[in-house]
N, C-alpha and C positions, 0 to 999 in steps of 0.2 A: 341315207345317213346325213349327207351334206345338207339336205333340206332342213335338218334340225340344227345343224351347226351354223349355217349361213346367217340366220337372223342374229345370232350372238356376235358373229364377226362384224356384220353390218351395223350393229349397234355401237361399234367402236369407230373412231376416226380411221380413215383408210390406211394410213401408215402404221397405226397401232394394230390394226387388223392384220396387216401384212406381217408384222413382227410376231404376232400371236400365232399365225398360221405356220410360220417358219419354226417357231418354238415347238409347235405340235408335231411337225414333221421330224424335227430332231429327236424328240422323245420317242416317236414311233419308229425311228430308224431301224432298230433291231427287228421289228416286226414286219417292216415293209417287204422283205423277201418272202415272208409267209403269205402276204396279201397279193404279191405280184401275179400269181396265177389268175386272180380275179380282176386285176387291173391291166394286165398286159395281154394283148391279143397277137399271137404269132401265126403267120401264114406266109408261105412262099410268095403268094401273089401280092402281098403288101410290101415286100422288100424292094429296095431301089439300090442300084449301083450308080453312083454319081460322084464326080470330083475325085475319083479313085477311092471312094469310101463306100462301105456297106451300111445302108440305112435299114434297120429292121422294119420300119414302116414310114410313111411319108408325113407323119404328124409330129411337128416339133414345138418346143417351147421357145417363144420369142424372147429377144433381149428385153431387159427391163425388169423381169421377174426376179432373177437371181443375179443381181448386180455384182456381188462380191465372190461368186463361185463358191458359195457356202454349202450348197446342197447338190452338188454335181452328181453324186451317187444315187440320189433319190429319184431324179427325173425319169430314168429308164424304168425304174421299178413302178412308176405311176403310169407306164404305158407309152411314154414318148419315144419316138424313133430317133430323135436328135434334140440337142439343146443349143441355145445361143446365150452365153453368159455375158455379163456386162450391161451397159457400156462402161469400159474402163478408160481412165486417163493416166498420163504419166505420173502426175502428182496427186496426192489426196486433195479432195475438195468437198465442202459441205453441201453443195448444191444451192438451190434457191430457197428463200425464206418460206417457212410454213405459215399457214396450210398450203399445200402444193399438189394435193390429189383430191379430186371431187367425183363423187358417184352420181349417176343419173339413172336409177334403176328402171324407171318407166321406159326408157329408150335403150336399156342395156348398154350403157356407155360410161366412159370415164373421161375426165380431163385431167392431165397431169402437167406440171411444170417443174419436175424434179431437178433438172439441170445437171445431169451426170454426177450425182452425189455418189462418191465411192472413196475407198481408202487407198486408192492408187493401184496401178497395175502390178507393182512388186508384191503387194500383200496377196492379191488373187493368184499371181504366178506361184507364190510359195505354197498355197493350198493345192494347186494343180500339180506342182512338182512332187509334193508328198504323195498324192494319189498315184502318180507314175512310179515313184520309188517303191511304194509299198505293194504294188501290184493290184491296187483297188480301182484302176481306171474304169470309168463308166462303160457299160456295155452298149454304147451307141456313140455316134460322132459328137464331138464337143466343138462347137463353134464359139468364137469369142468376138464380141463387138468392141471396137476401139474408137476413141474420140480424142478431142483436144481439150485441154483445160480452158476454162472460161477466160482466164487472164492472158492466155496466149493469143497474140494478134494473128489474123489470118495469114499474114506474110510469113509467119514462122510456124504455121500449123503442121507442115510436113514433118518438122522435127519432133512434134508430139506423137504423131502417128508412127513414125519410125521408131521412137523410143518404146512404144507399146509392142511393135512387131519384134523388136530385139528381146524384150523381156519375156515374150511368149514363145520364143523359139523352142520347138519340140513339145509345146504344151497346148497347142490348138490344132484341131483337125482342119479347120478353116477359119479365116479371119473375115469379119464383116466391118467395112469402113463406114462408120456412121457420120455422114455429112448432112443429114436431113432432119435432125431433131430441131423443133422450133423453140427449144427452151434454152439454148446457148446463143446469145446475141451474135448475129453475123455468120453463124455456122452454115446456113443454107447458101450463102454466097459462094461456098466452095463447090457448089453444083454448077457454077458458071464454067463454060467450056475450057477456057485457058487454065483456070485454077484446078479444075477437075482432072484434066489430062496430066498436068505436072505432078499432082499429088498421087494419083493412082499409078503412074509410072514408077515413082520412087518406092511406093509401098509394095508393089508387085515385085520389083527387083529385090528389095530387102527380104521379102517373104520367101523367096526361093521357090521351093517345091510346095509350100503350103498354099492351097487355093485361097484367092482373095475375091471377095464379093463386095459390092457396094450397095448401100441402102439409100433409096431415093424417096423424095416426098410425094404425097398424093396430089399436091397442089400445083404440079408442073403442067404447063401447057403441052399438048401432044408434040409439038415441034421440038420443044426443049427436051422432052423425054427421048425422042428419037436420036437427037444429037448426043445426049448423055449416054445412051445405050451404046451407040457406035464408038464414042470416045473411050468408054470403059473397056470394051473389047480390044481396041487398039492399044490401050495402056497395059494389057495383060491380065485384066480381070477375068475370072471364070464364070461370073454370074451376077445377077441382080436380085435384091430383096425389095419387093414391092408390096406394101409401102410402109412408110413411117406414119406417125399420127398427122392429123389434118388441123389446119387453122379454121376450117369451115365449121359453122354451127348449124348447118342445114339439118332440120328434123329434130333439133335439140334446143328449142327456144330458151329453156331454163339456163342453158350454158352461155347465153349471150353476156358478154362482159367478163366472163371468167377466162383469164389468160391461161394459155397452155395448149398442148396438143390433144385433140379428141381422138379416142379410139373406141372400138366396139361396133355394134350393129350399124350405126349410121355411116360408118366408114366403108362398109362392105361394097356398095355399088361403085363408088368412085375408084376404090383401089382395084376392083376387079376389071373395070373398064381400062384403067391404065395398064394392068397386067396383060390384057388381051392385045392391046396395041403394041406393047413391048414384044410379046410372043410372035406376033405377025412380023414385026420388024427384024427380029433376030433369027427367026426361022430355025430354031434348034441349035444355034451357035453358042448358046450360053445356058447355064442352069438358072432357072427362075424359081425363087422361093416367094410364095404368096403370104402376105400378112395383112390383116385388116378385116375385122368383123367375122372371123371364123368361130362359130358356136356349135355347128352341127355337121353331120355327115353331108347333108345337102349343100351347106356352105362350102365345105371342103371340096366336094365333087364339082361345084360350079367353078371353083378356082382351078382345079385340075383340068377341067374341060376348056377353060380360058387359056390354058397353056402352061400352068404351073407344073413344076416337077415335084415340089414339096410345098407343104403349107405350115404356117406357124400359128400358135394360139397364145394369146395373152389375156385380154379382157374376158374372153369366153371361159378361161380357166377360173378367173376370179368369181364369175357369176355362177358357174356350174360345178366347180369342184374337182376332186381327185379323179373321178371316172371319165373326165372329158375326153382324154385321148382315146381311151378304149371305145367309148360310144361312137366317136368319129370313125375309128378304124373298123368297127363292126359294120357301120353303114356302108363304108367303101367296099368292104369285103362282100357284103350281101349284094350290092349292085353288080360287082364283078361276076358273082355266081349267076345272077339273074341274066346277065348278058352272054354268059358262056354257052 
């Protein structure tokens, strides 16, 4: 079915296609529970108990897809075992000038320079609060990615992250600290040891019992990764998300000169290599969520074998459509049966 719809969506500019897809999911909302048996794959061997949470399966939706927490109820009905909403900032901001998303279908890649465009954390918190109040909370863990406003200097960044934590109290099953987007000037400087340790200590303290994870860039040298991983744990973080988008254009010559972070298939090898190094370094002391180039069950399995506890999908969902999570889960399940 998606093979018929995708050409229509891809005939639109990427952001227009995104809006059209979301409009379609809203219209289909009442029917999604009926489709769920065909889109959701349930099996005990797919379940994970991590961070004090039960994940129906290890395949999640990455941050950046549902920035405003508009479709939180839909994602588990599309087979996802968890979701990461956002990235949210304390104050509304429009993001970077358009065009700011670019497709490279031949390489199954995207470049985006969105720049944390969102209506502010309070607007998303109100949506999540209503889901809690009405008893319609999604049937899987809800993570929320938080960031700082573009206009906020790094010296005051902690105030922005703490404001997001406070606004999301009781509304997030885990928090993801995004300090690695390449699309907010200077943001990646917060990955430097002194800044990282100070920020994560404050966020972890403010978050209380809500698990805090930190999302890192794929462009980090191995030594910097090891240092960041150690500091994150010392500061009270429960895990790492590896990785964000890359500034590299390796394998995508058409993207040379296009500013922004690259995601999709070309990111897979580098992000998986970084994941494996982090897993070896941490040796089970933290939860590892793998993001970067996951399109298939084979991709997901490679991430799990490299040390991931969970995987996330973003670009793969755009290219492959609503059945993506189910197909990945089906492949993971078949492999586990074959090895049993």
